[in-house]
C-alpha positions as CSV (number, residue, x, y, z in Angstrom):
1,M,0.0,0.0,0.1
2,D,1.3,3.5,-0.8
3,Q,1.0,6.7,0.6
4,L,-2.1,7.9,-2.1
5,A,-3.9,4.6,-1.1
6,L,-3.3,4.9,2.3
7,L,-4.9,8.2,2.3
8,F,-8.5,7.1,0.2
9,V,-8.4,4.5,3.0
10,M,-8.3,6.8,6.2
11,L,-11.1,9.2,3.7
12,L,-13.1,6.3,3.1
13,G,-13.2,5.4,7.0
14,A,-13.8,8.6,7.9
15,V,-17.1,8.6,6.1
16,I,-18.0,5.2,7.3
17,S,-16.6,6.1,11.0
18,V,-20.3,8.4,11.2
19,P,-23.1,6.2,11.1
20,V,-20.7,2.9,12.8
21,A,-19.8,5.4,15.4
22,D,-23.4,6.2,15.7
23,R,-24.6,2.8,15.9
24,I,-22.2,1.8,19.1
25,R,-22.2,5.2,20.6
26,L,-19.1,6.1,20.3
27,P,-17.6,9.6,19.3
28,A,-16.4,9.1,16.0
29,P,-13.1,11.1,16.4
30,V,-12.3,8.5,18.9
31,L,-13.6,5.6,16.8
32,M,-11.2,7.2,14.0
33,T,-8.5,7.2,16.4
34,I,-8.3,3.4,16.8
35,V,-9.0,2.2,13.2
36,G,-5.6,4.6,12.9
37,I,-3.9,2.6,15.3
38,V,-5.4,-0.6,13.9
39,L,-3.8,-0.1,10.6
40,A,0.0,1.4,12.3
41,L,0.0,-2.2,13.7
42,I,-0.3,-3.7,9.7
43,P,3.3,-4.3,8.5
44,A,2.0,-3.4,4.7
45,V,0.5,-0.7,6.1
46,P,3.6,2.6,5.4
47,N,4.6,4.7,7.4
48,V,2.6,8.7,6.9
49,N,5.3,10.6,5.2
50,I,3.7,14.1,5.8
51,P,6.6,16.8,6.8
52,P,5.6,18.2,10.7
53,A,5.4,21.7,9.0
54,L,2.9,20.7,6.7
55,I,0.1,19.4,9.8
56,L,-1.1,22.3,11.8
57,P,-1.6,24.3,8.4
58,A,-3.2,21.8,6.1
59,L,-5.5,20.2,8.8
60,L,-6.6,23.0,11.4
61,P,-7.9,26.1,9.1
62,P,-10.5,24.2,8.0
63,L,-11.5,22.1,11.2
64,L,-11.0,25.7,12.9
65,Y,-13.6,27.8,10.1
66,A,-16.3,24.5,10.1
67,A,-16.0,24.7,14.2
68,V,-16.6,28.6,14.3
69,Q,-20.1,27.8,12.0
70,R,-21.5,26.6,14.9
71,T,-20.7,29.8,17.1
72,S,-20.8,33.2,17.2
73,W,-18.5,36.1,18.4
74,R,-21.1,37.4,20.8
75,Q,-21.1,34.2,22.1
76,F,-17.8,34.0,22.9
77,A,-17.8,37.5,24.5
78,A,-20.8,36.7,27.0
79,N,-18.8,33.6,27.7
80,R,-15.5,35.5,27.3
81,R,-13.9,34.9,31.8
82,P,-14.5,31.2,31.5
83,I,-12.8,30.9,28.0
84,F,-9.9,32.7,29.2
85,L,-9.7,31.0,32.3
86,L,-9.7,27.6,30.5
87,A,-8.0,28.9,27.0
88,V,-5.0,31.3,28.7
89,A,-4.8,30.3,32.1
90,L,-5.1,27.0,32.3
91,V,-3.0,26.3,29.3
92,F,-0.3,28.4,31.4
93,V,-0.8,26.3,34.6
94,T,-0.5,22.7,32.9
95,T,2.3,23.7,31.0
96,A,4.1,25.0,34.3
97,A,2.6,21.7,36.2
98,V,4.2,19.2,33.3
99,A,7.2,21.2,32.8
100,F,8.4,20.7,36.2
101,V,7.6,17.0,36.6
102,A,8.9,16.3,33.1
103,S,11.7,17.8,34.3
104,A,12.3,16.1,37.7
105,V,11.3,12.4,36.1
106,V,13.3,12.7,32.7
107,P,16.9,12.4,33.6
108,G,19.2,15.5,31.7
109,L,15.9,17.0,30.3
110,P,16.6,20.6,30.0
111,L,13.9,23.7,30.8
112,A,13.3,24.6,27.8
113,G,12.6,21.2,26.4
114,A,10.3,20.5,29.6
115,V,8.4,23.4,28.6
116,A,7.8,23.3,25.0
117,L,6.2,19.3,26.2
118,G,4.2,20.8,28.6
119,A,2.5,23.5,25.8
120,L,1.9,20.6,23.1
121,V,0.1,18.5,25.4
122,A,-1.6,21.6,27.8
123,P,-4.6,22.4,25.0
124,P,-7.5,20.2,24.4
125,D,-8.6,19.7,20.8
126,P,-11.0,22.0,19.8
127,V,-12.2,19.3,17.1
128,A,-12.4,16.2,19.3
129,A,-14.4,18.3,22.1
130,T,-16.7,19.8,20.1
131,A,-17.7,16.3,18.1
132,V,-18.1,14.4,21.4
133,A,-20.1,17.1,23.2
134,G,-22.5,17.2,20.4
135,Q,-23.0,13.8,20.2
136,L,-23.9,13.2,24.3
137,G,-26.4,15.5,24.4
138,L,-24.9,17.3,26.7
139,P,-26.1,20.9,28.2
140,R,-25.1,23.9,26.0
141,R,-23.7,26.1,28.4
142,L,-20.7,23.2,28.8
143,V,-20.8,22.5,24.8
144,S,-20.3,26.8,24.2
145,I,-17.4,26.4,27.5
146,L,-15.7,23.1,25.5
147,E,-16.2,25.3,21.8
148,G,-14.6,28.5,23.4
149,E,-12.0,26.6,25.1
150,G,-11.4,24.3,22.2
151,L,-10.9,27.1,19.7
152,F,-8.7,29.5,21.5
153,N,-6.2,27.0,23.5
154,D,-4.2,26.3,20.7
155,V,-3.6,30.2,20.3
156,T,-1.7,30.3,23.9
157,A,0.1,26.8,23.6
158,I,1.3,27.5,20.1
159,V,2.9,30.4,21.1
160,L,4.0,29.1,24.5
161,Y,5.7,26.4,22.1
162,H,7.5,28.2,19.6
163,V,9.1,30.5,22.6
164,A,10.5,27.4,24.3
165,I,11.8,25.4,21.3
166,A,13.7,29.1,20.3
167,A,14.9,28.8,23.8
168,A,16.4,25.2,23.3
169,V,17.7,25.4,19.7
170,S,19.7,28.4,20.3
171,G,20.1,28.5,24.8
172,S,18.9,31.5,25.6
173,F,15.8,32.9,27.4
174,S,14.0,36.4,27.9
175,A,11.0,36.9,29.4
176,S,10.3,39.9,28.4
177,H,10.7,39.0,25.1
178,A,8.8,35.8,25.1
179,A,5.5,38.1,26.7
180,L,6.8,40.6,23.4
181,E,6.0,37.9,21.0
182,L,2.8,36.5,23.2
183,V,1.1,40.2,22.7
184,L,2.6,40.9,18.8
185,S,1.4,37.3,17.5
186,A,-2.3,38.2,18.9
187,V,-2.3,41.8,17.5
188,V,-0.7,40.8,14.1
189,A,-3.3,37.8,14.0
190,V,-6.2,39.9,14.5
191,A,-5.0,42.8,12.1
192,V,-4.7,39.9,9.5
193,G,-7.9,37.9,10.4
194,L,-9.9,41.2,10.2
195,A,-8.5,42.9,7.3
196,L,-9.1,38.8,5.0
197,G,-12.4,38.8,6.8
198,W,-13.4,42.5,5.0
199,A,-12.0,41.4,1.8
200,A,-13.5,38.0,1.6
201,K,-17.1,39.6,2.1
202,K,-16.4,42.3,-0.8
203,L,-15.1,39.6,-2.8
204,M,-18.4,37.3,-2.1
205,E,-20.8,40.6,-2.7
206,L,-18.8,40.8,-6.4
207,L,-18.9,37.0,-6.9
208,G,-22.7,36.7,-6.2
209,D,-23.2,32.7,-7.3
210,A,-23.6,30.7,-4.5
211,T,-21.2,28.1,-6.2
212,L,-18.1,31.0,-6.3
213,Q,-19.2,32.1,-2.8
214,I,-17.9,28.6,-1.1
215,G,-15.6,28.1,-3.4
216,L,-13.9,31.6,-1.6
217,T,-14.7,30.1,2.3
218,L,-12.7,26.7,1.2
219,L,-9.8,28.8,0.4
220,V,-9.7,32.0,3.0
221,P,-9.3,29.6,6.3
222,F,-6.3,28.7,4.9
223,A,-4.9,32.4,3.3
224,S,-6.0,33.5,6.8
225,Y,-3.6,30.8,8.3
226,V,-0.7,31.5,5.7
227,L,-0.8,35.2,6.1
228,A,-0.7,35.3,9.8
229,E,2.3,33.2,9.7
230,E,3.7,34.8,7.3
231,F,4.2,38.1,9.5
232,R,4.8,35.4,12.6
233,G,1.3,36.4,14.1
234,S,-1.0,33.7,15.2
235,G,-2.7,31.2,12.4
236,V,-5.2,29.7,14.4
237,L,-6.2,33.4,15.8
238,A,-6.0,34.8,12.6
239,V,-9.0,31.8,11.6
240,L,-10.5,32.5,14.2
241,T,-11.3,36.1,13.8
242,T,-11.7,35.6,10.2
243,A,-14.7,33.4,10.4
244,L,-16.1,34.7,13.0
245,F,-16.2,38.4,11.2
246,L,-17.5,36.0,8.0
247,A,-19.9,34.2,10.3
248,E,-21.3,38.3,12.1
249,Y,-21.4,40.1,8.5
250,A,-21.3,38.2,5.3
251,L,-24.4,36.3,6.4
252,D,-28.0,37.3,4.5
253,A,-30.9,36.2,5.7
254,D,-32.3,35.9,1.8
255,D,-29.3,34.4,0.4
256,V,-30.8,30.8,1.5
257,Q,-29.3,28.6,-1.8
258,A,-26.0,29.5,-0.4
259,R,-26.3,29.0,3.5
260,L,-27.7,25.6,2.6
261,A,-25.8,24.6,0.1
262,G,-22.5,25.9,2.3
263,R,-23.7,24.7,5.4
264,T,-23.9,21.3,3.7
265,F,-20.3,21.7,2.2
266,W,-18.8,22.4,5.5
267,D,-20.3,19.6,7.2
268,V,-18.6,17.2,4.4
269,V,-15.4,18.8,5.1
270,D,-15.3,18.6,8.4
271,T,-16.4,15.2,8.3
272,L,-13.7,14.1,6.0
273,V,-10.7,15.9,7.5
274,T,-11.7,15.2,11.1
275,G,-11.3,11.6,10.5
276,L,-8.5,12.5,8.8
277,A,-6.7,14.0,11.2
278,F,-7.8,11.6,14.1
279,G,-6.7,8.7,11.6
280,L,-3.3,10.3,11.8
281,V,-3.2,10.1,15.1
282,G,-3.4,6.7,15.3
283,L,-1.3,6.4,12.5
284,E,1.6,8.0,14.1
285,L,1.6,5.7,16.9
286,H,4.4,3.5,15.5
287,N,7.0,6.7,16.3
288,A,5.9,6.4,20.0
289,V,6.4,2.3,20.0
290,R,9.8,2.3,18.2
291,T,10.9,5.2,20.2
292,A,10.3,3.1,23.5
293,E,11.8,0.0,22.1
294,G,14.3,-1.7,24.8
295,H,13.5,0.3,27.8
296,W,9.6,0.2,28.2
297,P,9.4,0.3,32.1
298,Q,11.1,3.3,32.6
299,M,9.4,5.6,29.4
300,L,5.9,3.9,30.7
301,G,7.0,5.3,34.2
302,W,7.5,9.1,32.4
303,A,4.7,9.0,30.3
304,A,2.4,7.8,33.7
305,A,3.7,10.8,35.8
306,V,3.2,13.4,32.7
307,V,-0.5,12.2,32.1
308,V,-1.4,12.0,35.3
309,T,-0.4,15.4,36.2
310,V,-2.3,16.7,33.1
311,I,-5.2,15.0,33.7
312,V,-5.2,16.3,38.0
313,V,-4.3,19.7,37.3
314,R,-7.3,19.7,35.1
315,L,-9.6,18.5,37.5
316,L,-7.7,20.9,40.6
317,W,-8.0,24.3,38.6
318,L,-11.8,23.4,37.3
319,L,-13.1,22.5,40.8
320,P,-12.6,25.9,42.3
321,A,-12.6,28.1,39.2
322,S,-15.9,26.6,38.9
323,W,-17.3,27.1,42.5
324,I,-15.6,30.4,42.4
325,T,-17.2,31.0,39.3
326,R,-20.7,30.1,40.6
327,R,-20.3,32.6,43.7
328,L,-20.3,35.3,41.3
329,H,-22.8,34.8,39.3
330,A,-24.8,34.5,42.5
331,L,-23.6,38.4,43.6
332,R,-23.1,39.1,40.2
333,D,-26.7,38.2,37.3
334,Y,-23.3,37.7,34.5
335,D,-24.6,36.7,31.0
336,E,-22.3,33.5,30.4
337,D,-22.5,30.2,30.3
338,I,-21.0,28.2,33.4
339,P,-20.8,24.9,34.8
340,S,-24.1,24.4,37.4
341,T,-23.1,21.3,39.4
342,W,-20.4,19.9,40.6
343,R,-21.3,16.6,37.9
344,E,-21.3,19.4,34.9
345,T,-17.8,20.2,35.9
346,L,-16.5,16.2,36.4
347,V,-17.8,16.2,32.6
348,M,-15.8,19.3,31.9
349,W,-12.7,17.7,33.4
350,W,-13.3,14.5,31.7
351,S,-13.9,16.2,28.2
352,G,-10.2,17.4,28.4
353,M,-8.7,15.6,25.1
354,R,-5.7,16.0,23.1
355,G,-5.6,15.6,19.8
356,V,-4.3,16.8,16.4
357,A,-2.6,20.6,17.3
358,S,-0.7,18.2,20.0
359,V,0.7,15.4,17.8
360,A,1.5,17.9,15.1
361,L,3.6,20.0,17.5
362,A,5.3,16.7,18.6
363,L,6.2,15.7,15.2
364,A,8.0,19.5,14.6
365,I,10.5,19.2,17.3
366,P,13.6,20.1,15.6
367,L,16.2,16.9,14.9
368,T,19.2,19.3,15.6
369,M,19.8,22.5,17.8
370,D,21.5,25.9,16.0
371,D,25.0,24.2,16.8
372,G,24.0,20.8,14.7
373,A,23.6,19.0,17.8
374,P,20.7,16.7,18.1
375,F,17.8,18.3,20.5
376,P,18.1,16.6,24.1
377,H,15.7,13.7,24.4
378,R,14.0,14.4,21.1
379,D,12.7,11.1,20.8
380,E,11.8,11.0,24.7
381,L,9.4,13.7,24.2
382,V,7.7,13.0,21.7
383,F,6.9,9.4,22.9
384,L,5.0,11.0,26.3
385,A,3.4,13.6,24.2
386,F,1.6,10.4,22.1
387,A,1.5,8.8,25.7
388,V,-0.9,11.9,26.7
389,I,-2.1,12.1,23.4
390,M,-3.4,8.5,23.2
391,V,-4.9,8.6,26.8
392,T,-6.6,11.1,26.9
393,L,-8.7,10.7,23.6
394,V,-8.8,6.9,23.4
395,V,-9.4,6.1,27.2
396,Q,-11.4,9.2,27.9
397,G,-12.8,9.2,24.7
398,L,-14.4,5.7,25.6
399,S,-15.4,6.2,29.0
400,L,-17.0,9.9,28.7
401,P,-20.5,8.6,27.1
402,W,-20.4,6.3,30.0
403,L,-19.5,9.1,33.0
404,V,-21.8,11.1,31.2
405,R,-24.7,8.9,31.6
406,K,-23.8,7.6,35.2
407,L,-23.6,11.4,36.5
408,G,-27.2,12.0,34.4
409,V,-25.6,15.2,32.8
410,R,-28.4,16.1,30.0
411,A,-29.4,18.7,28.7
412,D,-32.0,21.5,29.2
413,T,-34.6,20.5,27.0
414,E,-37.5,22.5,28.3
415,K,-35.1,25.3,27.7
416,E,-34.1,24.1,24.8
417,K,-38.0,24.3,23.7
418,E,-38.9,28.1,25.5
419,F,-36.0,29.2,23.2
420,E,-37.3,28.0,20.1
421,R,-40.8,29.1,21.1
422,L,-39.5,32.6,21.8
423,L,-37.6,32.6,18.3
424,A,-41.0,31.5,16.2
425,R,-43.5,34.7,18.0
426,R,-40.4,36.7,16.9
427,A,-40.7,35.0,13.2
428,G,-44.4,35.2,13.4
429,R,-44.3,38.7,14.4
430,A,-41.9,39.9,11.8
431,A,-44.3,38.7,9.1
432,R,-47.4,40.1,10.3
433,N,-45.5,43.2,10.7
434,R,-44.4,43.2,7.7
435,L,-47.4,42.1,5.9
436,K,-49.1,45.6,7.5
437,E,-46.7,47.6,6.1
438,I,-47.4,46.0,2.6
439,E,-51.2,46.5,3.5
440,S,-50.4,50.3,4.0
441,T,-48.8,50.7,0.5
442,E,-51.0,48.3,-1.6
443,E,-54.3,47.7,-1.9
444,L,-55.2,43.8,-1.4
445,P,-58.0,41.6,-2.0
446,D,-59.7,40.8,0.9
447,E,-59.6,37.0,1.0
448,L,-55.8,37.6,-0.3
449,T,-55.9,39.6,2.8
450,E,-57.3,36.9,5.0
451,L,-54.8,34.5,3.4
452,L,-51.5,36.2,4.3
453,I,-52.7,36.6,7.5
454,H,-53.6,32.6,8.3
455,R,-50.4,32.0,7.0
456,A,-48.2,34.6,8.7
457,Q,-50.2,32.8,12.0
458,E,-48.4,29.8,10.5
459,I,-45.0,30.3,10.1
460,A,-44.9,30.6,14.3
461,L,-47.5,27.1,15.0
462,R,-44.8,25.4,12.1
463,I,-42.1,26.2,13.9
464,S,-43.1,25.6,17.5
465,P,-46.9,23.5,17.3
466,D,-47.2,23.7,21.1
467,L,-48.0,27.6,20.8
468,G,-51.2,28.0,19.9
469,D,-54.3,26.8,22.1
470,T,-55.4,23.2,22.1
471,E,-58.2,23.8,19.2
472,R,-55.3,25.2,17.3
473,R,-52.8,22.8,17.8
474,E,-55.3,20.3,17.4
475,A,-56.0,21.7,13.9
476,Q,-52.1,22.4,13.2
477,A,-51.6,18.5,13.7
478,T,-54.0,17.5,11.5
479,R,-52.7,20.0,8.5
480,V,-49.0,18.9,9.6
481,E,-50.0,15.2,9.2
482,R,-52.6,16.0,5.6
483,L,-49.0,18.1,4.5
484,R,-46.8,15.3,5.4
485,R,-49.0,12.7,2.7
486,V,-49.3,15.7,0.4
487,R,-45.3,16.0,0.1
488,Q,-44.8,12.2,0.4
489,I,-47.1,11.7,-2.9
490,Q,-45.5,14.6,-4.5
491,A,-41.6,13.4,-3.6
492,E,-43.1,10.0,-5.2
493,M,-44.0,12.4,-8.1
494,M,-40.8,14.3,-8.6
495,S,-38.8,11.2,-8.1
496,A,-41.0,9.7,-11.0
497,A,-40.4,13.0,-13.2
498,R,-36.7,13.0,-12.3
499,H,-35.9,9.4,-13.2
500,E,-37.8,10.1,-16.5
501,V,-35.4,13.0,-16.9
502,L,-32.1,11.2,-16.2
503,A,-33.1,8.2,-19.1
504,A,-33.4,11.2,-21.4
505,R,-29.7,12.1,-20.7
506,S,-28.8,8.2,-21.9
507,E,-31.0,8.6,-25.3
508,A,-29.7,9.6,-29.0
509,G,-29.7,13.0,-30.0
510,S,-30.3,14.4,-26.3
511,D,-28.4,17.4,-25.0
512,P,-27.0,16.1,-21.5
513,E,-26.3,19.9,-20.4
514,I,-29.8,20.8,-21.4
515,V,-31.1,17.5,-19.5
516,D,-28.8,18.7,-16.5
517,R,-30.3,22.0,-16.5
518,V,-33.8,20.5,-16.5
519,L,-33.4,18.3,-13.5
520,R,-31.3,20.8,-11.5
521,Q,-34.9,23.2,-11.5
522,L,-36.5,19.5,-10.4
523,D,-34.2,18.9,-7.7
524,V,-34.5,23.0,-6.6
525,R,-38.3,22.5,-6.7
526,S,-37.9,19.4,-4.6
527,L,-36.4,21.2,-1.9
528,R,-39.2,23.4,-1.6
């Protein structure tokens, strides 16, 4: 099997893993990691030869962009305190704790190398956290915090990692220089992200066509990452800034086709790239295994110390941080999402799985120093990093569904339904107000006005049928059932029409372009 065949196997696995994971009630990223581990143990499967410097730029931009589509800037702003505590403060604390433990247990490991190890294992993976939380039906406030932490912690960790690596290869370190680099990296990234977001928005308006607009959104995250890195900024933060800007300002409420097609497109990209990324995590296992050959007991002892440190530090940080935050909420009415109970705090703790970013940073550790000497303990650092990744991703990922069920943590469906009813009322009210505006400028026949008023009332009832009184709900339920049957018959009619048009595509003398044009009209009509 060559590299290209392995790529197609991984992409196929990414597609198949989604329904299989749903059936066995396992997060898809965890399943793909296990698939990668199994493939890595097969002799016929080649080693993955991807330059480490290309892993982050190739995988993170589309994953981050897709994740941002499910949130908003205002949600991040509302949760800035818990996100700061997790994505910035906890990353620093974890890095320091891991560096201290690694320096103590690994003989001869320099401090800079230990800090680099702490930085690369500190950030929980945004894709793993989002995918797992979404499949388990966790409360939205937990999902929001995990998404915010996962999206922003890479920014802090990657900058710390680069500072530590630079100190290790050069042999010198300046705290003031490191702090300045962290600030400048963030400023440059935000500037690049906003500029590219604004340019992309203007270009989308010029393009007009939904296909071209969606194609542009595929290029934008990569361009944002590369440009920011070129100017020594944080590529991750630049992608997040660009994606949040476009989600906030480039959304046209009336561009239904572009929105539906774009969402479908990014669901496909997210599925393929996520599966490929976590399959790669499993495939890289052979590097760690080869490093430990000959001295397994010693290496496993080091790994156990580092893994326990990573897991315990997160718990020791979350418990008091959550308690203090809840106390502040009791004193002041902050508009932010927090874990409301100790059970939710435990679920957040066990959701701290490491993934793609940690793998890429571990493999990107330089082979040599500035003076040409080998990077000290590089193989050991890579092994320890993979130990943390495998334990947190596989062990925690496999056991998280059980923990969620055991603790009884689940989404507040009634609260979600209440918000849905609120949106339904607002939608119906907006439709009625618009109808009144039209009536004030146009003379509409009475029967048409009555019909439109009825349609405006139905908008809210279709979104949330329990808004009306009992009689209206029963009437709406009858209409819904009748509409369901009508749509079922219409679907069969449209299916017959599509089959007939497709049959004409194979007939002699038919123009395939015209056939496809007619088929597209039927497809669009079927979606209404």
